[in-house]
N, C-alpha and C positions, 0 to 999 in steps of 0.2 A: 832485460828489465823493462823495456818499453812495450814488448808484445802483450804481456798481461794487461797493461794499462789500456792499450788500444782495443784489446778484446773486451774489456769491461765497459768501455765508454759507450758503444752502441746499445748494450743491454741496459745500462743506466739511462740512456736517452729514451729507450722504449718504455722503461718503467715510468720515467717522468711523463712521457706522453700519455700513457695509460692513466696515470694519476690525474693529469690535467683534464682528460676526457671524462673521467669519472666525476671530477668536481663540477665540470660544466653540465654534465647530465643531472647531477644532484641539484644544481642551481635551477635548471630548467624544470625539474620535477617540483621543487618548492615553489617556483613561479606559477606553474599551472595550478597547483593546489591552492596557492594564495588567490589566484584569479577566480577559481571556483568558489572559494569561501566568500569572496567579495560579491560575486554574482548572486549567491544564495542569500547572504545576510543583509545586504543593503536594502532590498525591497522589504524584507521582514522588519528591519529596524525602522524604515520609513513609515510603515504601517503602524508599528508600535508607537512611534512618536506622534503620528496623527491622532491616535486614540486618546492622547492626553493633552492635545493642544486646544486652547480656546478657539472659538469660531473665527475671530479676526486673524489668528496666526495660521489657519489652514490655507489661506490664500497668499501668505507671505512666502518668502524664499525658504529653502530647506535649512539654511544655516542661520536664520534669524532667531535670536533668543526669544524664549517664551517662558511663561510660568505654567508648569504642569497643573492640570486640573482633572478631576474624575467625573465631570458632568456627563460626558458621553457614556461612560460605564454605567452610571446610575440610571440613565434613560433606557439603555439597551437591556439591562438586567431587570428593569421594572416592566419591560414590554413582553411580548410573546416570544422573544427569541429563546428564552430558557426552555420553553416547551418545545420549540423546534430542535434544540440541541438534544433533548430527551428522545424525541421522535427519530432523529437521525441515528442516535445510538441504538435504539430498538431495531430499526430497519437494518443497520449494519450488522448487529450481533445475530439477528435472525437469519439474514442472508448468509453470513459466514457459517453459522451452525449447520444449516441445511446443506450448504455447499461442501463443507468438510466431510460430513457424514456420507452424502451421496457421492462426492468426488473420490473419497477414499475407497469405497466399494467399487465404483466404476473403474478407477485407475488400477486397482488390484486385479479386477477381472480382465482388463485389457492387457496388463503386464504379464500375468501368470498364465491365463488361459487363451490369450489371443482372441478374445471376444470381438467379433466384427472384423477381424483381420486388420490388415494395414489400412483399409479404407476407413474404419472407425478410429484407428489410432491417429491418423492424420486429419480425419474429417471432423474430429470433435470440436475443432475451432472453426468449422465452416460458417457457423452462425456469426462469427466476428466479422466476416466479410460483408455482411448486410449492414447498411446504415441503420441507426436507431429509428429513423423516421419510418422505415418499412415495418418494424415490429410494433411501434407505439400505437398505431391505429387499431390493429386486431386486439392488442392488450386493453386498450381503452374500451372497445366494444364489449369484450368479455367481462371486464370489470363492471360496466354499466348493466349488462344483462344479469349479473349476480348481485347487483346492488352494492358493489364494492368501490364505486367511483369516489374519489377524494377520500381514500382510506389507506392505511399503511400496508395491509395485505396486498393491495394492487401494486404498490411500489416494490415490495419484497419480491413478488412474482416477476416484475420487470427486471430487477437487479439480478435475479437468478439466471436470466438469459445470457448475461455476460460474465458473471462471477463463477457460476458452476462450471462452464466449459474450461475456463482458464485454470480453475482449481484442479479439475480432473486431469487436464493435460500436464500441469505442473507436477502432480504426484505420480504420474506414470513413470517418469524418469527416476524418481526416488525408489519406487518399487522395483524397477529394473536393476537398481544397484544393490538390492538385498540378495545375497546368494540363496539359491533354492535349497542348498544343503541345510540351512537353518530349519526350514520347514520340514524337510525330510527327517531330520533328527528329532524334531518335535513329534512327528507322527509315530516314529519308532517308540518314543517315550510314552505314547498313549494319548496324545492330544488329538482332538478332532480337527477337521479343516478350519472351522471357525476359531477354535481355541488357538491354533497355530497362527492364524491371522491376527488375533487379538493380543496374544501374549508374546509373540515372537517378532512378527513383521512390523506391527504398528510402532513398538518402541524404537525400531531402527529408523523409521521415517518420521519420527517426531519433529526433528528440525525442519523437514520439508512441510509438514502440516502447519507448524508455527509460521513459517514464511508465507505459505499460501493463505493462511488465515489473515495475517496482517495486510497482505497485498489485496485480498478481496475486501477487507474492511475499508481500506483507503479508497478503493474504487467505488464502493457503495456510499461511503461518507461524502465523497466529493461529487456524486452524480447530481446534475441539475436538470437535464433534459427530461428524463422519465418522471422525476418527482414533480416538475413543473406542469407536465401534461396530466398526470394521473392523480396528483394530490397537491394542487396549487392553491387550495383554499384553507379550510380549517385544519387539515392534516399536513400542512406544508412542513417540509424538512428544513434544515439549516441552510443549505445552498439556495433554496427558494426564498428564505427569509433575507439572506444577504442580497439577492437580486432585487428584493423589494425596496431597498434603500435607494435604488435608482428611480426616482419619481419624476413626474411631469414638471416639478419645480427645479429639478436638477439632482445631482448626486449628493446625498447626505453623507459627506465624507467621514465625519467623526464617528457616527453610528456604524457606518459600514466597516471602518477600520476595527472597531471593537468586535463586531461580529466575525470579521476575518480572523482575528486572533483567537476567538472562541472556537473557530473551526480548525485552526492549525495546531493549537497547543495540545489537545487530546491525542491527535495522531502522533505528534512527536513523543509524548509520554508513552503511548502504547508501543511505539517502535523501540524505545529504550528498553522496556521490560521484555519485549519479545526477543530482542537481541541477546539479553542475558539468558533467556530460556533456550535459545538456539545453541549458545555456547555450552550450557549444561547438557543439552541433549546430545551434542556431538561427543562429549566425554563420557556419556552413560553407556554402559554395555547393554543391560536389559535383554539378554537373550531369552531368559525365562523369567516370567513374572510370578 
């Protein structure tokens, strides 16, 4: 009678130890997630609070009570920041549109036909090894030569230098994951090469295109260096406008906080909608359109 009890005791102890380790691991997971949430949210909440604080409260402690006011919002929205938001959106959308079209064709060519061999496959990101200061001077001279200095086309061309290679490199892996048998079957059904690419392959990589598009848009939206050098005047984008609140009199903290929120909120909204599109794309078959 005692042997079965002794034989079950070590097993029960092992199960109890595993359960304890699982609980500790779960607690550690929740702790790290909570820490990440705090690290991300606290600066955002601090900026949001600063955007509605009156001027005397901006220099007070973070936990000092204050009466919210929208004076900073009225001043910023009445200034040229709204136009800067529109210009940033135009630059981002144009950069992403060109990058997705060219990157899809380039990524497909590299993936399916081995264009450029392994040198091009891994060298497509070689431009990222160069610091932006190396490229901005030639870009500035070219823009000046064509009369495009302080204009949005100059900024779009500069953004393509880092968004297009990343988009192409990102999509190569997605095209590699699409079985070649899909295209072969489409060719048997009478599709041309381009029809097979358009109606068979692209629906399969739609999640990758969406992810590459939002990633490229965020990179373009947040760029300050190229926009400051190439369009720091009448065609300034939102990051340049935000930097403009750091004046010789000091940092205009209230107005800058409002502008930072205007810069962050559209990206968060776009990420939410793109995430939904990615989930829909993953569940869609779309072998033949």
